[in-house]
C-alpha positions in Angstrom: 130.7 -26.4 -34.3 128.3 -25.7 -31.6 124.6 -26.6 -30.4 122.8 -24.2 -28.0 120.4 -24.7 -25.4 117.9 -21.9 -24.1 118.8 -22.6 -20.5 121.1 -21.3 -17.9 123.4 -23.5 -16.0 121.6 -23.1 -13.0 118.5 -21.4 -11.8 119.1 -18.1 -10.5 116.9 -16.5 -7.8 114.5 -13.4 -9.0 116.0 -10.0 -8.2 114.1 -8.1 -5.6 115.7 -4.6 -6.6 118.2 -2.7 -8.7 121.7 -3.5 -7.5 123.7 -1.4 -9.8 126.8 -1.5 -7.5 127.1 -5.4 -7.1 126.4 -5.6 -10.8 129.5 -3.3 -11.1 131.7 -5.7 -9.1 130.3 -8.9 -10.7 131.6 -7.6 -14.2 135.2 -8.4 -12.9 133.8 -12.0 -13.3 132.9 -11.5 -17.1 135.2 -9.1 -18.8 137.9 -8.9 -16.1 141.5 -10.2 -16.5 140.5 -13.6 -14.9 136.8 -13.6 -16.0 134.4 -16.1 -17.8 135.5 -14.1 -21.1 139.3 -15.4 -20.5 138.3 -18.7 -19.7 136.5 -19.3 -22.6 138.8 -17.8 -25.2 142.0 -19.0 -24.0 140.4 -22.6 -23.9 138.6 -22.2 -27.2 141.6 -20.9 -28.9 143.8 -23.5 -27.3 141.3 -26.2 -28.7 141.6 -24.5 -32.1 145.3 -24.4 -32.5 145.8 -27.7 -30.8 148.5 -30.0 -31.7 148.1 -33.5 -32.5 144.5 -33.6 -32.1 144.4 -37.8 -32.8 147.8 -38.5 -30.9 147.0 -36.5 -28.0 143.1 -37.1 -27.9 142.5 -37.0 -24.3 144.1 -33.7 -23.6 142.6 -32.1 -26.9 139.1 -33.6 -25.7 139.4 -32.1 -22.3 140.2 -28.4 -23.4 137.5 -28.2 -25.9 135.0 -29.8 -23.8 135.8 -27.3 -20.8 135.8 -24.2 -23.5 132.2 -25.3 -24.5 131.1 -25.2 -20.7 132.6 -21.7 -20.3 130.2 -20.5 -23.1 127.4 -21.3 -20.3 129.4 -19.8 -17.9 129.4 -15.7 -19.6 126.1 -16.5 -20.2 125.3 -17.2 -16.4 127.4 -14.1 -15.3 125.8 -11.9 -17.9 122.5 -12.9 -16.8 123.2 -12.2 -13.3 124.5 -8.8 -14.0 121.4 -8.2 -16.2 119.4 -9.2 -13.0 120.9 -6.6 -10.8 120.6 -4.2 -13.2 116.7 -4.8 -14.4 114.1 -2.5 -13.0 111.0 -4.6 -14.3 112.2 -8.1 -14.8 110.0 -10.2 -16.7 107.4 -7.4 -17.4 106.7 -6.7 -21.4 105.2 -3.1 -20.9 105.5 -0.5 -18.6 104.4 3.2 -19.1 106.3 5.4 -21.3 108.9 7.3 -19.3 109.2 11.1 -19.4 112.6 11.9 -20.6 112.6 15.3 -18.8 111.7 14.0 -15.6 115.3 12.2 -15.3 114.5 8.5 -14.8 117.7 7.6 -15.1 119.0 10.4 -12.4 119.9 7.3 -9.9 122.3 6.0 -12.7 124.9 9.1 -11.9 125.8 7.6 -8.6 126.0 4.0 -9.9 130.0 2.8 -10.1 129.8 2.0 -13.6 127.4 4.6 -15.8 128.3 2.7 -18.7 125.3 0.0 -17.8 123.1 2.9 -18.3 124.9 4.9 -21.2 126.5 2.1 -23.5 124.4 -0.4 -22.5 120.5 -0.9 -22.0 121.1 -1.5 -18.4 122.6 -4.8 -19.3 125.9 -6.4 -18.8 128.8 -5.4 -20.8 132.3 -7.4 -22.1 134.3 -5.1 -19.4 135.5 -5.7 -16.1 134.9 -3.9 -12.5 136.4 -0.5 -13.4 134.9 -0.3 -16.9 138.1 -1.8 -18.6 137.0 -3.6 -21.6 138.4 -7.1 -22.2 140.7 -7.8 -25.3 142.4 -10.3 -26.8 145.6 -10.2 -24.9 144.2 -11.8 -22.1 144.4 -15.1 -24.5 147.4 -17.4 -24.0 147.7 -20.1 -26.9 151.4 -21.0 -26.9 150.9 -24.2 -28.9 152.8 -26.0 -26.1 150.8 -28.3 -24.2 152.3 -28.3 -21.0 152.5 -25.0 -20.7 148.9 -24.2 -22.0 147.9 -26.2 -19.4 150.1 -25.0 -16.7 148.5 -21.4 -17.5 144.9 -22.8 -17.8 145.6 -24.2 -14.1 147.0 -20.6 -12.8 144.0 -19.1 -14.9 141.4 -21.2 -12.8 142.8 -20.4 -9.5 143.1 -16.8 -10.2 139.6 -16.7 -11.3 138.5 -18.6 -8.0 140.4 -15.5 -6.2 138.3 -13.2 -7.7 135.3 -15.0 -7.3 135.7 -15.0 -3.7 136.6 -11.6 -3.4 133.4 -10.3 -5.1 131.5 -12.7 -2.7 132.8 -10.9 0.3 131.7 -7.7 -1.5 128.1 -8.3 -2.0 125.4 -10.2 0.2 122.9 -9.9 -2.9 121.4 -13.5 -3.1 121.7 -13.4 -6.8 125.2 -12.7 -7.4 126.1 -15.2 -4.7 124.2 -17.9 -6.2 125.8 -17.9 -9.6 129.2 -17.3 -7.5 128.4 -20.5 -5.8 128.1 -22.3 -8.4 131.0 -21.2 -10.3 133.4 -21.9 -7.5 132.2 -25.2 -7.8 132.8 -25.5 -11.5 135.7 -23.7 -11.7 137.2 -26.3 -8.8 136.6 -28.9 -11.5 138.2 -27.4 -14.2 141.0 -26.6 -11.9 141.5 -30.3 -10.8 141.0 -31.1 -14.4 143.7 -29.5 -15.5 145.8 -30.7 -12.5 144.9 -34.0 -13.4 146.4 -33.5 -16.9 149.6 -31.8 -15.7 150.1 -34.9 -13.2 149.8 -37.4 -16.1 152.4 -35.6 -18.5 154.6 -34.6 -15.5 154.2 -36.6 -12.4 154.0 -33.3 -10.5 150.7 -33.8 -8.2 149.2 -30.3 -8.9 145.9 -31.2 -7.3 147.6 -31.0 -3.8 148.0 -27.3 -4.2 144.1 -27.2 -4.3 142.2 -25.2 -3.2 143.8 -21.8 -4.0 143.3 -19.8 -2.0 142.7 -22.1 1.1 139.2 -22.0 1.8 137.1 -25.3 1.1 134.1 -24.4 -0.7 132.0 -26.3 1.6 132.4 -23.2 3.8 130.6 -21.2 1.0 126.7 -21.6 1.6 125.8 -21.4 -2.0 128.7 -23.6 -3.2 128.1 -26.0 -0.5 124.1 -26.7 -1.9 125.9 -27.6 -5.5 128.8 -29.8 -3.7 126.0 -32.0 -1.9 124.3 -32.4 -5.1 127.8 -33.8 -6.5 128.6 -31.2 -8.9 132.3 -30.9 -7.8 132.6 -34.6 -9.0 130.9 -34.1 -12.7 132.6 -33.2 -15.8 129.8 -32.6 -18.2 130.4 -33.9 -21.5 129.3 -31.0 -24.0 128.5 -32.9 -26.9 126.0 -35.6 -28.2 129.0 -38.0 -29.6 132.4 -36.2 -29.1 134.6 -36.0 -26.8 134.3 -39.5 -25.3 138.1 -39.7 -23.7 137.4 -37.1 -21.1 137.4 -39.9 -18.6 141.0 -41.1 -19.5 142.1 -37.8 -17.6 139.0 -37.0 -15.4 139.1 -40.2 -12.8 140.2 -41.0 -9.9 139.4 -38.9 -6.6 138.2 -35.3 -6.2 140.7 -33.0 -4.6 137.6 -31.4 -3.0 136.7 -34.5 -0.6 138.5 -37.3 -2.0 135.1 -38.7 -4.0 135.2 -40.4 -7.2 134.9 -38.2 -10.3 132.9 -39.1 -13.0 131.9 -37.8 -16.9 128.3 -37.1 -17.1 126.9 -37.3 -20.6 125.3 -34.0 -21.5 124.9 -30.8 -19.8 123.5 -30.1 -16.3 119.6 -29.6 -16.3 119.9 -26.0 -15.8 117.3 -23.2 -15.2 115.3 -20.7 -17.4 116.9 -17.8 -18.6 116.7 -14.5 -17.5 114.4 -11.6 -19.0 114.9 -8.2 -17.7 111.6 -6.6 -19.0 111.0 -3.8 -20.6 112.7 -0.4 -19.5 110.9 2.5 -21.0 113.8 5.1 -19.8 116.2 2.9 -21.9 114.3 2.6 -24.7 114.9 -1.3 -24.3 113.5 -3.1 -26.5 111.8 0.4 -27.3 110.4 3.5 -25.9 106.9 2.1 -26.6 107.7 -1.7 -27.6 104.0 -2.3 -28.6 104.7 -2.0 -32.1 107.5 -4.3 -31.8 105.5 -7.0 -30.3 102.5 -6.5 -33.1 105.3 -6.9 -35.7 106.1 -10.5 -33.8 102.6 -11.1 -33.4 102.1 -10.9 -37.1 104.8 -13.3 -37.9 103.2 -15.8 -35.8 100.1 -15.5 -37.5 101.7 -15.5 -41.3 103.3 -18.7 -40.1 100.3 -20.7 -39.2 
């Protein structure tokens, strides 16, 4: 089972303006072949299907715990996309839009019109070209070494895509999210590398980073490295996954500093509210009635 905390893993900067084309590129990091949906579902199903949960507990703990962190990563990328698409972030009410005035006319020139047609100017489970995420991206073989090797590959491929999207946009919201996930993805790649090293003797972490660009060269990533985030493997459970430290130990391949298991999640930041968008009927054309109903629920509960 899972606990949920109503915070993002980091605090995102508030968007200054809509940036639909940046949102389209960032979709690759959510629902693309190597996006956060893929890392989440690969590790989640491997943890569900894990053979020898007691005998091989450190490896089960590692995969299951990282899967839980990935839940927060899809939340963070979705929040980034929503912020890039938001017209009125945090605003509960705006004047009703006149449908005859083509209030969504600008969207016909956006790279991904589905954001405004299928969604209400919000994130979708798809990649950068509108291709939907699907279960064929999930690899769960039942063979521990093969699954770990796949996970190592998945993390470095995801890192490659993050760097390419970073190079596509200078939007500060997108870059803040990417900087953080470059650091956290580096932790996951190193953790899977250390797990493979313990099982095979092959020094996988010497291959890192792939591509060979240090995170310290990315200003938004360096900020989190300076805070030590590249050394931390967070334990996302009140009492379980206690054997993470049997694998996550020794030097970080980033800078040689000693890695550590941290009990509990990062402090994080507030969730993002895209605000009322009358042209998208989100949450309604005139949302006042909905808010009145919610207000009555609160009054009834007193």
